C-alpha positions as CSV (number, residue, x, y, z in Angstrom):
1,M,-15.0,-25.1,18.6
2,D,-11.6,-24.4,17.1
3,M,-11.3,-23.6,13.4
4,L,-7.5,-23.5,13.8
5,R,-5.0,-24.9,16.3
6,I,-1.3,-24.4,16.0
7,E,1.2,-26.0,18.4
8,G,5.0,-25.6,18.4
9,L,5.3,-24.4,14.8
10,C,8.8,-23.8,13.6
11,K,10.1,-22.9,10.1
12,S,13.5,-22.0,8.8
13,F,14.9,-21.1,5.4
14,G,18.5,-22.5,5.4
15,P,20.2,-21.1,8.5
16,V,17.6,-18.4,9.0
17,S,14.9,-19.2,11.6
18,V,11.7,-17.5,10.6
19,L,9.1,-19.0,13.0
20,R,10.0,-20.2,16.5
21,G,7.6,-22.4,18.5
22,I,4.3,-20.6,17.5
23,D,1.2,-21.6,19.5
24,L,-2.1,-20.2,18.2
25,R,-5.9,-20.9,18.4
26,L,-8.8,-19.4,16.4
27,K,-12.5,-20.3,17.1
28,R,-15.0,-20.8,14.4
29,G,-16.8,-17.6,13.4
30,K,-14.1,-15.4,15.0
31,A,-11.6,-12.9,13.5
32,L,-8.0,-12.9,14.6
33,G,-5.8,-9.9,14.0
34,L,-2.3,-11.0,13.1
35,I,0.1,-8.2,13.8
36,G,3.8,-7.6,13.4
37,E,6.4,-5.5,11.6
38,N,7.5,-6.5,8.1
39,G,9.8,-9.5,8.5
40,A,8.1,-10.6,11.7
41,G,7.0,-14.0,10.2
42,K,3.3,-13.2,9.4
43,S,3.5,-14.2,5.7
44,T,5.4,-17.4,6.5
45,L,2.9,-18.4,9.1
46,V,-0.2,-17.9,6.9
47,R,1.5,-19.7,4.0
48,C,2.1,-22.7,6.4
49,I,-1.6,-22.5,7.4
50,C,-2.8,-22.5,3.8
51,G,-0.5,-25.3,2.8
52,Y,1.9,-23.4,0.6
53,L,4.8,-24.2,2.9
54,K,5.6,-27.2,5.1
55,P,6.6,-26.5,8.7
56,D,9.9,-28.0,10.0
57,E,8.3,-28.8,13.4
58,G,4.9,-28.5,15.1
59,T,1.3,-29.2,14.1
60,I,-1.5,-27.3,12.3
61,T,-5.0,-28.6,12.9
62,L,-7.7,-27.1,10.6
63,G,-11.4,-27.5,11.1
64,G,-12.0,-26.7,7.4
65,K,-10.4,-25.3,4.3
66,A,-8.2,-22.2,4.5
67,C,-7.7,-19.8,1.6
68,L,-5.3,-16.9,1.3
69,V,-6.4,-13.6,-0.3
70,P,-3.1,-11.9,-0.9
71,Q,-2.3,-8.2,-0.9
72,E,-1.2,-8.2,-4.5
73,L,-4.3,-9.5,-6.3
74,T,-3.6,-11.6,-9.4
75,F,-6.4,-11.6,-12.0
76,L,-6.4,-11.8,-15.8
77,P,-7.6,-8.3,-16.8
78,G,-8.8,-9.3,-20.3
79,M,-11.1,-12.0,-19.0
80,S,-14.5,-11.5,-17.4
81,V,-15.4,-11.7,-13.7
82,A,-17.0,-15.1,-14.1
83,E,-14.0,-16.5,-16.1
84,N,-11.6,-15.3,-13.4
85,L,-13.7,-16.8,-10.6
86,F,-13.8,-20.2,-12.3
87,L,-10.4,-20.2,-14.0
88,G,-9.2,-23.8,-14.0
89,R,-12.4,-25.3,-12.7
90,E,-15.0,-24.2,-15.2
91,P,-18.3,-26.0,-15.0
92,G,-18.9,-28.3,-18.0
93,R,-21.8,-29.7,-20.0
94,R,-21.4,-32.3,-22.7
95,G,-17.7,-31.5,-23.1
96,F,-18.2,-27.7,-23.3
97,V,-17.9,-24.9,-20.7
98,D,-21.3,-24.3,-19.2
99,R,-21.2,-20.5,-19.4
100,R,-24.8,-20.0,-18.3
101,R,-24.2,-22.0,-15.1
102,M,-20.9,-20.1,-14.6
103,R,-22.7,-16.7,-14.8
104,E,-25.5,-17.9,-12.4
105,E,-23.0,-19.2,-9.8
106,T,-21.0,-16.0,-10.2
107,R,-24.1,-13.9,-9.4
108,R,-24.8,-16.0,-6.3
109,A,-21.2,-15.7,-5.1
110,L,-21.2,-11.9,-5.7
111,A,-24.5,-11.5,-3.9
112,R,-23.1,-13.5,-0.9
113,I,-20.4,-10.9,-0.4
114,G,-22.6,-7.9,-1.0
115,A,-21.7,-7.1,-4.6
116,P,-24.7,-8.1,-6.7
117,D,-24.3,-5.0,-8.9
118,I,-21.1,-6.4,-10.6
119,P,-22.1,-8.0,-13.9
120,P,-20.5,-11.4,-14.4
121,D,-19.4,-10.6,-17.9
122,T,-17.5,-7.4,-17.0
123,P,-13.8,-7.6,-17.9
124,M,-11.7,-7.5,-14.8
125,G,-9.5,-4.7,-16.2
126,D,-12.6,-2.4,-16.2
127,L,-13.1,-2.7,-12.4
128,G,-11.7,-0.6,-9.6
129,V,-9.5,-2.0,-6.9
130,A,-12.4,-2.1,-4.3
131,A,-14.5,-4.3,-6.7
132,R,-11.5,-6.6,-7.3
133,Q,-11.0,-7.0,-3.6
134,K,-14.6,-8.2,-3.2
135,I,-14.2,-10.6,-6.1
136,A,-11.1,-12.1,-4.5
137,I,-13.1,-12.8,-1.4
138,A,-16.0,-14.3,-3.5
139,K,-13.4,-16.6,-5.3
140,A,-12.2,-17.8,-1.9
141,L,-15.8,-18.6,-0.8
142,L,-16.5,-20.4,-4.1
143,E,-13.7,-22.8,-3.1
144,D,-15.7,-23.6,0.1
145,S,-13.2,-21.9,2.3
146,D,-14.0,-21.9,6.1
147,L,-11.0,-19.8,7.0
148,L,-10.2,-16.6,5.0
149,V,-6.7,-15.2,5.4
150,L,-6.8,-11.5,4.3
151,D,-3.4,-9.9,3.8
152,E,-3.7,-6.0,3.9
153,P,-7.2,-6.1,2.3
154,T,-7.8,-2.3,2.8
155,A,-4.3,-1.1,1.7
156,V,-5.8,0.5,-1.4
157,L,-9.3,1.2,-0.2
158,N,-10.7,4.5,1.0
159,T,-12.8,5.0,4.1
160,A,-16.2,4.3,2.6
161,E,-14.9,1.2,0.7
162,T,-13.3,-0.1,3.9
163,A,-16.6,0.3,5.8
164,Q,-18.4,-1.6,3.1
165,L,-15.8,-4.4,3.2
166,F,-16.2,-4.7,7.0
167,Q,-19.9,-5.1,6.5
168,I,-19.2,-8.0,4.2
169,L,-16.7,-9.6,6.6
170,R,-19.0,-9.2,9.6
171,A,-21.8,-11.0,7.7
172,L,-19.4,-13.8,6.9
173,L,-18.4,-14.1,10.6
174,E,-22.0,-14.4,11.6
175,K,-22.3,-17.3,9.1
176,G,-19.5,-19.2,10.8
177,V,-16.6,-18.3,8.5
178,S,-13.4,-17.6,10.4
179,I,-10.9,-14.8,9.4
180,I,-7.2,-14.1,9.9
181,Y,-6.8,-10.4,9.3
182,I,-3.3,-9.0,8.6
183,S,-3.0,-5.2,8.5
184,H,-0.7,-2.4,9.5
185,K,-3.8,-0.2,10.1
186,L,-4.1,-1.0,13.8
187,E,-7.4,0.8,14.4
188,E,-9.0,-1.4,11.8
189,V,-7.7,-4.5,13.3
190,L,-9.1,-3.6,16.7
191,E,-12.5,-2.6,15.2
192,L,-13.0,-5.9,13.3
193,C,-11.2,-8.6,15.3
194,S,-12.2,-10.3,18.5
195,D,-8.6,-11.6,19.2
196,I,-5.1,-10.4,18.6
197,A,-1.8,-12.3,18.0
198,V,1.5,-10.3,17.8
199,L,4.6,-11.7,16.1
200,R,8.1,-10.2,16.5
201,D,11.2,-11.7,14.9
202,G,9.5,-15.0,14.4
203,N,8.2,-15.3,18.0
204,F,4.7,-15.1,19.4
205,V,5.1,-12.2,21.8
206,S,1.5,-11.3,22.8
207,G,-2.0,-12.4,22.3
208,G,-5.5,-12.2,23.8
209,P,-8.8,-10.4,23.4
210,A,-8.7,-7.3,21.2
211,S,-10.5,-5.3,24.0
212,S,-7.3,-5.5,26.1
213,Y,-5.2,-3.7,23.5
214,T,-4.9,-0.1,22.2
215,P,-3.0,1.0,19.0
216,K,-0.2,2.3,21.2
217,S,0.1,-1.0,23.2
218,L,0.1,-3.0,19.9
219,V,2.9,-0.9,18.5
220,A,5.0,-1.4,21.7
221,H,4.5,-5.2,21.4
222,M,5.4,-5.1,17.7
223,V,8.6,-3.1,17.9
224,G,9.6,-4.1,21.4
225,R,9.7,-0.5,22.6
226,P,7.3,2.4,23.1
227,L,6.7,4.5,20.0
228,E,5.1,7.6,21.4
229,D,4.4,9.3,18.1
230,I,5.3,8.2,14.6
231,Y,5.0,11.7,13.1
232,P,7.9,14.1,13.5
233,P,7.1,17.7,14.6
234,K,5.7,19.7,11.8
235,E,7.8,22.8,10.8
236,A,6.1,26.1,10.0
237,A,4.9,26.2,6.4
238,P,6.9,28.5,4.1
239,G,5.3,32.0,3.9
240,P,4.0,33.8,0.8
241,E,7.4,35.6,0.6
242,V,9.0,32.3,-0.4
243,A,8.6,31.9,-4.2
244,P,7.0,28.6,-5.4
245,I,9.4,26.2,-6.9
246,L,6.5,24.3,-8.7
247,D,3.6,26.2,-10.2
248,V,0.9,24.0,-11.8
249,R,-1.6,26.0,-13.9
250,G,-4.8,24.5,-15.2
251,V,-3.3,21.2,-16.3
252,T,-5.6,18.6,-17.9
253,D,-5.2,15.3,-19.7
254,G,-8.7,15.4,-21.1
255,E,-9.7,12.4,-19.0
256,A,-8.8,12.0,-15.4
257,V,-7.4,15.5,-14.6
258,R,-9.3,18.7,-15.3
259,E,-7.8,22.2,-15.0
260,A,-5.8,21.5,-11.8
261,S,-3.8,24.3,-10.4
262,F,-1.6,24.6,-7.3
263,T,1.8,25.9,-6.0
264,L,4.5,24.2,-4.0
265,R,7.2,25.9,-2.1
266,P,10.7,24.8,-1.2
267,G,10.8,23.0,2.2
268,E,7.0,22.4,2.2
269,I,5.2,19.0,2.6
270,L,2.0,19.6,0.7
271,G,-0.7,17.0,1.0
272,L,-2.9,15.8,-1.8
273,A,-6.0,14.0,-0.6
274,G,-9.2,12.6,-2.2
275,L,-11.1,9.4,-2.7
276,A,-10.0,6.6,-4.9
277,G,-10.4,7.6,-8.6
278,A,-10.3,11.3,-7.8
279,G,-7.3,11.8,-10.1
280,R,-4.4,12.2,-7.6
281,T,-2.0,9.7,-9.2
282,E,-3.0,10.9,-12.6
283,L,-2.1,14.5,-11.7
284,A,1.3,13.3,-10.5
285,E,1.8,11.4,-13.7
286,L,1.0,14.6,-15.7
287,I,3.6,16.6,-13.8
288,C,6.2,13.9,-14.4
289,G,5.4,13.4,-18.1
290,E,4.0,9.9,-17.7
291,R,0.7,11.3,-19.1
292,K,0.2,13.6,-22.1
293,L,-0.5,17.2,-21.1
294,R,-3.5,18.4,-23.2
295,G,-3.9,21.8,-21.5
296,G,-2.3,24.1,-19.0
297,E,1.3,24.6,-18.1
298,I,3.9,23.7,-15.5
299,L,6.4,26.2,-14.2
300,L,9.6,25.5,-12.3
301,N,11.1,28.5,-10.5
302,G,8.8,30.8,-12.5
303,K,9.7,29.4,-15.9
304,P,7.5,27.2,-18.1
305,V,9.0,23.7,-18.7
306,A,8.1,21.0,-21.2
307,I,8.0,17.6,-19.5
308,R,7.1,14.8,-21.8
309,S,8.7,11.8,-20.0
310,M,10.0,10.7,-16.6
311,T,13.5,11.4,-18.0
312,D,12.5,15.0,-18.7
313,A,11.1,15.3,-15.1
314,L,14.3,13.9,-13.6
315,R,16.4,16.3,-15.7
316,Q,14.3,19.2,-14.3
317,G,14.8,18.0,-10.8
318,I,11.5,16.2,-10.2
319,A,11.5,12.7,-8.6
320,Y,8.4,10.5,-8.3
321,L,7.8,7.6,-5.9
322,S,5.2,5.4,-7.6
323,E,2.3,4.0,-5.6
324,D,3.1,0.6,-7.2
325,R,6.6,-0.2,-5.9
326,Q,6.7,-3.8,-7.3
327,G,5.0,-2.9,-10.6
328,T,6.7,0.3,-11.7
329,G,8.9,1.4,-8.8
330,L,11.5,-1.3,-8.6
331,L,13.0,-4.2,-10.5
332,T,12.7,-6.8,-7.7
333,T,15.1,-9.3,-9.2
334,F,17.8,-6.7,-9.3
335,S,20.1,-5.9,-6.4
336,V,19.7,-3.0,-3.9
337,R,22.6,-1.1,-5.5
338,E,21.2,-1.5,-9.0
339,N,17.8,-0.3,-8.0
340,A,19.1,2.6,-6.0
341,A,21.0,3.8,-9.1
342,L,18.3,3.1,-11.8
343,S,17.4,6.8,-12.2
344,S,21.0,8.1,-12.2
345,L,23.1,5.5,-14.0
346,K,25.4,8.1,-15.7
347,K,27.0,9.2,-12.4
348,Y,28.1,5.6,-11.8
349,C,29.8,5.1,-15.2
350,R,33.5,5.0,-15.8
351,G,33.7,5.8,-19.5
352,P,31.0,3.8,-21.3
353,F,30.8,1.1,-18.6
354,L,29.0,1.0,-15.2
355,S,31.4,0.9,-12.3
356,T,30.5,-1.8,-9.7
357,E,32.7,-0.1,-7.2
358,R,30.9,3.2,-7.6
359,L,27.5,1.5,-7.5
360,E,28.5,-0.2,-4.2
361,T,29.8,3.0,-2.7
362,G,26.6,4.8,-3.6
363,A,24.4,2.0,-2.3
364,R,26.3,1.8,1.0
365,E,25.7,5.6,1.5
366,R,22.0,5.2,0.9
367,I,21.7,2.1,3.1
368,E,23.3,4.0,6.0
369,T,21.4,7.2,5.4
370,L,17.9,5.5,5.1
371,H,18.6,2.7,7.5
372,I,17.8,0.0,4.9
373,R,18.0,-3.4,6.6
374,C,19.7,-5.7,4.1
375,E,22.8,-7.9,3.8
376,G,24.5,-5.4,1.5
377,G,24.2,-3.7,-1.9
378,A,24.4,-7.0,-3.8
379,Q,21.2,-8.5,-2.1
380,P,18.2,-8.8,-4.4
381,V,15.4,-6.4,-3.5
382,R,12.8,-9.2,-3.6
383,A,14.5,-10.6,-0.4
384,L,13.8,-7.4,1.6
385,S,10.7,-6.7,3.7
386,G,8.1,-4.3,2.2
387,G,9.3,-1.4,4.3
388,N,12.9,-1.8,3.2
389,Q,11.8,-2.2,-0.4
390,Q,10.1,1.1,-0.1
391,K,13.2,2.7,1.2
392,V,15.2,1.4,-1.8
393,A,12.5,3.0,-4.0
394,I,12.9,6.3,-2.2
395,A,16.7,6.0,-2.5
396,K,16.3,5.7,-6.3
397,G,14.7,9.1,-6.4
398,L,17.1,10.7,-3.9
399,D,20.0,9.6,-6.0
400,T,18.9,12.2,-8.6
401,E,19.2,15.0,-6.0
402,P,15.7,16.3,-6.7
403,R,14.3,19.8,-5.9
404,V,10.8,18.4,-6.0
405,Y,9.9,14.9,-4.8
406,I,6.4,13.5,-5.3
407,F,5.5,10.6,-2.9
408,D,2.5,8.6,-4.0
409,E,1.2,6.4,-1.1
410,P,4.7,6.1,0.4
411,T,3.7,3.8,3.3
412,R,1.2,1.5,1.7
413,G,1.7,-2.0,3.1
414,V,4.5,-0.8,5.4
415,D,4.6,-1.5,9.1
416,V,4.4,1.1,11.7
417,G,8.1,1.1,12.6
418,A,9.1,1.6,8.9
419,R,6.4,4.2,8.5
420,A,7.9,6.3,11.3
421,E,11.3,6.1,9.5
422,I,9.8,7.1,6.2
423,Y,8.1,10.1,7.7
424,T,11.5,11.1,9.2
425,I,13.0,10.9,5.7
426,L,10.2,13.2,4.3
427,H,10.7,15.8,7.1
428,R,14.5,15.7,6.7
429,L,14.2,16.3,3.0
430,A,11.9,19.3,3.6
431,A,14.3,20.7,6.2
432,D,17.0,20.6,3.4
433,G,14.7,22.6,1.1
434,V,13.2,19.9,-1.0
435,A,9.6,20.5,-2.0
436,I,7.4,17.5,-1.3
437,L,4.0,16.6,-2.6
438,L,2.5,13.8,-0.4
439,I,-0.3,11.8,-2.0
440,S,-2.1,9.5,0.4
441,S,-5.4,7.7,1.0
442,D,-4.5,7.6,4.7
443,L,-5.9,10.8,6.2
444,S,-4.0,10.4,9.4
445,E,-0.8,10.4,7.3
446,I,-1.9,13.6,5.6
447,L,-2.9,15.3,8.9
448,G,0.2,14.1,10.7
449,N,2.7,15.4,8.2
450,C,1.2,18.4,6.4
451,R,0.2,21.9,7.3
452,R,-1.5,22.4,4.0
453,T,-3.5,19.9,1.9
454,L,-5.2,20.0,-1.5
455,V,-8.3,17.9,-2.0
456,M,-9.3,16.4,-5.4
457,R,-12.7,15.2,-6.5
458,A,-13.6,13.9,-10.0
459,G,-10.3,15.1,-11.5
460,R,-10.4,18.6,-10.1
461,I,-8.8,20.3,-7.1
462,V,-11.9,21.3,-5.2
463,G,-10.4,23.0,-2.2
464,E,-7.5,23.5,0.2
465,C,-7.3,22.8,4.0
466,A,-4.8,24.5,6.2
467,D,-4.3,25.3,9.9
468,E,-7.6,25.1,11.7
469,T,-9.5,23.7,8.6
470,L,-7.0,20.8,8.2
471,T,-9.2,18.2,9.9
472,E,-10.5,14.8,8.8
473,R,-14.0,16.2,8.7
474,D,-13.1,19.2,6.5
475,V,-11.0,17.1,4.1
476,M,-13.7,14.5,3.7
477,A,-16.4,17.1,3.2
478,L,-14.4,18.4,0.2
479,A,-13.6,14.9,-1.0
480,V,-17.2,13.7,-1.2
481,G,-18.9,17.1,-1.8
482,A,-20.3,19.3,0.9
483,S,-23.9,18.3,0.2
484,Q,-23.0,14.6,0.7
485,A,-20.9,15.3,3.8
486,G,-23.8,17.1,5.5
């Protein structure tokens, strides 16, 4: 029995055609992997399915209620889990909110998705991203959803958290819930889904049983050409005769980072791995002055430096690509040229005023260098695909001409074609002598780009993997603790 049947679906925004004659079917209790590059039409399609957009042509037949669980989860952090789950539809009794019933139903909903250990009265702001993802699914099921549309649900989850989420999703599939699963992690899609649908430029270009695809064949369908290897060749790591440009000695913030030490040389891409909550982002924020340094010291070219803010870091030649591009990395309502210049506005001034001409010239150079697909420097960043937004965020740091560039989750939520382009940017920077610290939850990204990787656990750097020890097994053994790794 079909849960979803789409026939001849078309959707345009003004003169731009986004979906062209899409035909699609999904049976009850099955998972469909919806694949495509950023801008392929995936988001528009699922928004039509869930009723947020009205198609121009074609029909959508649903055998139940569809609910979208977006990549960017929106909860009220100061309210409890139960209050967030029932926001706008609180159960009542004699004119008052029935909080006892709300808690009981929350417990049942959390138990259904394998999270009975989350107390209903816990403030949402106290929970980690994995717990919030589970609660988003519980909220969709509370609304009696028969079809869950999950957009990049594992983008911020580690390997163990992803495995736990898949257990929950498989249990839901067995109960007859259908799933549309959107992800750029192709191995995950093939592991979970029974069927695949590939979109390219608004067209349905391939579909069928997941067993008939491989990650490489999916990539070829997505981008319209073979993509043999998304990782550029790794250059030899700088030897000990090359003096470190960045020397971090025993830094601590008294909370998330404890006595972390490492060195980074010019032209090196140094990995920083670890499970969620290990302290990787917090260490980057300490180096960049976004967190208060309560112990240890930071040296640049052998000299101690005082970095108390991001402005200080930029002045010292350190750029930082935040893991949250839409929250802290970019001003999405601003244009491409304005965002690209945010960290280096002085160089675009003519006297006390910003020069639009200089901004446009600088933006044009970055657009060409980084292959940013946009309609020009004046286009708002919010109109770009995720991969192109990320390139604008990278351009912002490059415009300061850094000697050290910290990349925190540079390809999160970015399609495979854009990922390959971002990796090329990293390696080109390293070839020019820029020292790069690559923070990533994606171990394949670390292994594919780095010759040396640090591993954090519980706020400490617990080891280093290089050469023959730079394997997924060795990195994970350090990340979870050797006794746990077996």
